[in-house]
C-alpha angles and dihedrals in degrees: 000000000000115000117208136188132208111262110149120091090203090053089051092054093051090050093051091053092048098041105042112046144033130186118270092229089054094052091064088057092049117134123197114233110171142341110252105184145337127219135170095294110005142064111207113213131191103223136173088263097046136273110339129187119226129190121240089258092060101258129129108262103184151344125307116268127212098354130218098011123150096243139340142212132195126201125210091253091061101257117144121217123189139176127217127170093341094313122115123202134189118212136172122249090277097054100260109146112237098177144343138209126198118212135188092241115111096207130015117202102181140014135187128186129210131168096280107013143050108213112210132196116191106177103286095355125090120198141172129211123197107228093206101040104024093231112161129202131174141170133179119249119189113225095014110169107161146000134208140170118255096181138327094289106038143026144204128247125190118207123189097208126099092026093308128314132208118196137177120220132186109246090219100053107008085234112161113249103177142337139187138187112243095198086222137077118237132184098223154318118282098178137005135170139129090255102044100032123223128306125193134187139205131173101333102331132093118209124196133212106192098198138011111260136122088240098043117120126239111213134182108265107175144357134215101187094134092062100037133245118343113254095175132356139183129181132200131171094284112029150020113232115198141174111217120171088353091300128115119240128179125199129178120240087239090060090053095048100042113021096045089061092077115110132200105207127209122201091216137091124269091241092063087046089064091068104122090237092055090047092050092047092048089049091052092044091047091053089054097043113024091170091074126077122198118240125184113206104178126255111292129212114261095246089048093052094043092050092053094045090050092050090048090242098111116141095181119106100164126026124211103207140177115226085238089074110015092093090073089056093047098045088045088063091239099126130075121239108234098179089109093053104110095195093056091041088057095046090052089056084073092056130091112263107285111163091170090076090078130063124239089264095049098258118145114202101173150002119249123255095177134359119199119190119205122201146150117285130194133173108252088215092054093046092050090048091054093042092242118153118190116204122215091250113040133155136221086255089060089049097050088048087064089070089094091061090052093048095045092051092041092243140127116258097215143007115227132177099197115029105273103350095144094066094030091056092048096041096049093043088059104030102034127068105177091179089061091038094249118140106152114181094154096094137114090236092057094047093047092051094047093047094053092041091052087050088057091052094050089050088053091240096133118086113213107217092218092059104094091192096062120092099218133257137276089247131034133192109227149149118267127225121199113268094354118128092331092165090075095050117113129183117255111261110260115257119210088344094307131115110224129169111193109237126201108203136189118198151162118252133185119236097231090206094054118122085219094051093127093052089044091055091049089050089057088047088058097043095047090053119111089235090062094038089055090067089069111134096189117085095189102077108034118173110171117095098250124153109255091236091056097047101095091050098042094050098030093240097161098139106120091205088070092067094220096133090083096051112137134197087252091060090049091049094052090054092047092049091051090051094045091053094040126134118191110242108223131176141199106234095213097042096045089068092052094047094048089054091050090050093052091049089050100047092042087051094242090130132026124241091256092052092047092053091048093050095047091048091049094049091051100041 
C-alpha cells in the first residue's frame, strides 16, 4: 500500500474550498444520512452536504466539512477521516489533509479509526488498514451488515445470514476469534467495546449484550417508537443518539432504562391483538409513547378482575369484553365513561348509525371492535312455495300465526340452538338493563312469548339443531354477515311495537381504576379513528360509514373469494338497518345459568308454565 502526503499548495487550496463551506441554499435541502461520531460537545453527522457538526440539543453547530464523500470517521482528537472511490484520507479538524491511503476497494461504506488501525467495510467485504505500516488485509463476508471495534486488537462484525451472526476478528490478521448465532436479525451495531458490551438495533428497538459469550443473553434495551424506525444510532455513556425519519433525536440512558419499563396492559388474548386494526393502533400509540410496551394478559373472569381492582393489584388497563358479560363490569363501576371524550365522539361520527353503543343515560363505556347482528332468516324460495309473505313490519303474533303453514307442509317452523333464544335475545335486549340492575321478566309480554313458544315446542314445530334426523325449519335464527346471503334476511318481528335487532358486540373498555387510565383512553382514541378502522381485513363486520361502491377500495378487499364485487346498495341498506335498529344483547353471567336450567325444566315438562314464571320472578326480584 502506497502512503502519500500532502505536498501541493494548489491541492491544499482546492481541499480547503471543498471541506470548509457549503452554500446557504444547499443547507436548507440537507438530509441526514448517518451518525458518524459523538464527542463531549458535538454530534458528527454524515449529511447530503458533507460531515456536519451538531450540538447536543440537535442544532447545527458549524459548516459542513469534506462534502460529498462516501463515508466519514472522527477521532477523539478531532481528526476527520473520509473515504471516496476506495481512497481514505486523514485530515485535521480544519480539513487539511495529513495523509492518504489507496485501497483496492471500489466502494467503501464505513470506516472506523483506532490508535493502530482503520477498520473498513465495503459492502460484503471487511478490511483493516494499519495506520503506521500501511498493511492492508481484506476478506469477503456474506451478509455483512455492520462493524464495530471491541478493543484495540479486535473488532465485531454482524452478519444477517443464518438467523443473524455476531463474530469477533483480530485486526492484525482478520483471524476469527469467536462467533455466535443471535437468533434474531438486526440492522446494525450502535455501541461495542470490551467494557460496555455490544448493542444492536433493528427497526425501532435497541438490544444489549452485556458481555461476549456464546451463552450470553441479548435483551431489549430501549425503544424509539415515537420517532419511527431507527436509521442510524450511536450510544455513549450518557445518551442514545438516533436518526429517525431523517431527524436527530437524543435520549438519555436513564430514559431508556426507566421510562421504557412502563406497560399498557390489555385484558385480551395475544391472538385478538394480531388484528390489523390493533396492530395499527399499537404502532401509532408506540410512536407517541415509546416508553410504553404493550402486554396482553388474557381476559379475566369478572370476579378475578374485581378482586384485583379492590385490592389495588389490578394490572389491567384496557378490557376486551363481549357484550354477554360486559354488564357485570359496567354495573360494578369498573369501566370509565367515555361519553365526554371529544376525540372519540368525533371518531364515531364517521361510523354507521349504531345507537346501541350508548347506554340509556347517554354513557359510553367502550369503543366497538366487532358488531354481530342476529335476526331471522328464511329461504325466499321456500316462503314463495308456501305462499308466505313477510311484511316489512311484522310482530311475533304474525310469526306464531305461521305455525299453520308449518303443520300443513309437515315442516318445523323454526330452527333454534338453545330452547327459545330468538325471543329471549330480543326480549332481554329491550326489557333488561343489567347495567342499571333492571331485569324485568314479570311482564305480560314475556309471559305471552313464553306461552306461545312453549306451544310450538309441544306441537313439535321447533327444530333442535343438534338433532341430525331433523330436516330444519322454515325460519332460523342466525348471525348476519355483511353482503352474505342477504336475500334470506328478514327483519326481527316487532316486540311490543318496537323494532329491535339483537347485537352481539366485542369492544375495548378502560379500567377506570387503572394507573395508566389517561394512556388507555388515548389508545381508544387512536383505535376508534377512521385511519385505524380502515385497516380492517374482515369484510363481514364493517362499521365505518363508507359508500358501498367504495368499500372494496377503501378497505383493500380485493380477494375475489370474498364475493364483494357483487355488493349492491340493497345489501348495504340491509346491514345499516340491522345496526340502526340494534340493541346490545347483554347477559348476567350468574343468572344465565339459572335461566338456562329453568328453560330446560320447562321444555322437558318438569315444571309448569306458572311454576316457571314464579321461579324466574323469584330469581330476578
